[in-house]
N, C-alpha and C positions, 0 to 999 in steps of 0.2 A: 967132023960134021955129022957123019952117019950115026955116031954114038949119041949125039944130042937128039937127033930125030927119032931114035928108037923110043925114047921116053916121052915123046910128044903125045901119043894117044892117051897115056896114063894121066898126064897133066891136064889134057882137055877133058877127060872123063871126070877128074876131080873138080875142075871148074864147073862143069855141067851139073854135078851133084850139089855143089855149093850154091849155084844159082837156083836150082830147084828147091833146095831147103830154104833159101832166102825168099823165094816167091811164096812158098807154102806158109812160112812163118809171118810174112808180111800180110798175107790174106787173113791169117788167124788173128793177128793183132788188130787189123781193121775191123774184123767181126766182133772183137771184144770191146771196140770203141776207142782204141788208142788214137791220140791226136796225130802222131807221126809214126804210123805203123812200120814204115820201112826203116826209119831210124832205130826204133826199138829192135826190130828183127836183125838189122845189120850189126848192131852192137852185140846182140846175143851170139851171132855166128862168128863175127870177126874177133870179139874180145872174150868170148866164152863167159859172158855175164848172163845169169838166168833172168833175162829181162821179162819174159812172159810171166814167170812166177812173181817177180817184183811188181809188175803192172797189176796182176790179179790181187795181190795183197793191198796195194794202194787203192785200187778200185773198190774193194770191200770197205776200206777205211772211209773213203769218201761217201759211200752209201750211208754210213752211220752219221757222218757230219751233216750231210744234206738233209737227213731226216728231221733235223731240228728246225728246218725252214718251214715245215708244215704247221699251220696255226693250231691244228688239233692237239699238237704236242703240248701246247701251253696249259691245257687243262690237267695234264699229268704231273705238272711241276708246280707245287703249291706256291713257291715264291713268285713264279711267273704269273700265276693267277692273281696273286695279291697286287703285283705291279699293274696288271690290266685293270683291276678294280680301282686302283688309285689314279687311273687315267693314262697310263703309258700306252703307246700305240702297239698293236700286235707286231707290226713290222720291226719296230725298235727292239722289242723283247726277243723275237725270233732271231734277229741279227746278233743280239748279245749271246743267245744260246749257241748259235752256230760258231761264233767266235770262240766261245769257251770250249766247244767240242773240238774245233780245229786245234786250239792250243794244247788241249789234253792229248789229242792224237799225235801232234808233232812231238810232244814230250815223250810219249810212249815209243814211237818209232825211233827217236833219237837214243833212248835207253837201249832198245833192242840192238840198234846199230853199234852202240858203244861196246857191247859184249862183256862188260864187267862192271862191278861196282868199284869205282876208284878209291873209295874209302874203306873197302874191305881189306882184310889181311892178304898178303901176297900169295898165300897158299889157298885162298878161297876159290871156289869154282866160278866160271863165267858162263856165258850162254851164247847160242848162235841160232839164227833162223836159217834153215837149210831147205833147198829145193828137194822135193821127193817126186818120184815118177808116179804114174797113175795107180800103181800097186802099193804106194806108200813107202817104197824103198828110197833111201837117200841117194841122190845123184853125185854127191860130193861137191856141189856148188853152193856157196853161201849166198843167201838172199840179203844182201847188205845195201847200205847207202840209201835206205828208204827215205830218210829225212831230206835227201838231196832232190827228190822228185815229187814230194808230197804236193806242193803248190802247183807244179806243172801238170799234175794229173787231175786238177779240179775239173769235174765234168762240165761245168758251165763255160770253160775256156777262159775264164777271167782271172785265174790264178789268185783267187781270194779277194780281188779288188771290190767285189760286191758286198763283202761283209767285214773285211779287215781294215777298211779305211773309214 
């Protein structure tokens, strides 16, 4: 019994450190705008998944998707301008553009997640998106599974329902 009790302070210290990391990362994820900051933080700490890096990538992708919602974008896209001139509503055209942007983004993150060209020769190189520290040094953790959370990180909270349906 005394043997077990000797290790207790170390276990408690480890638990306190983990709880402090969880609280700090939860606060960071909330500040970044994550919908479920504690869930993202808990997954990063408990599963060693670089969730903060994953969220930051997906947030940037959504910034580019959502940009197509703005009516002033229509003037920069000649086919969209023609559709408007032919009587299409700006809302319909921006919805179509957002849908196309989302589909393109989903395709790209899926390809990144795949890590290789399945039609390439067996000895062809692949690729990986990896987390780096603030100094640009790889942490050794892959930033994968982006396609799994793309819809769930829609900043509107609607998971694409406002433009995919």
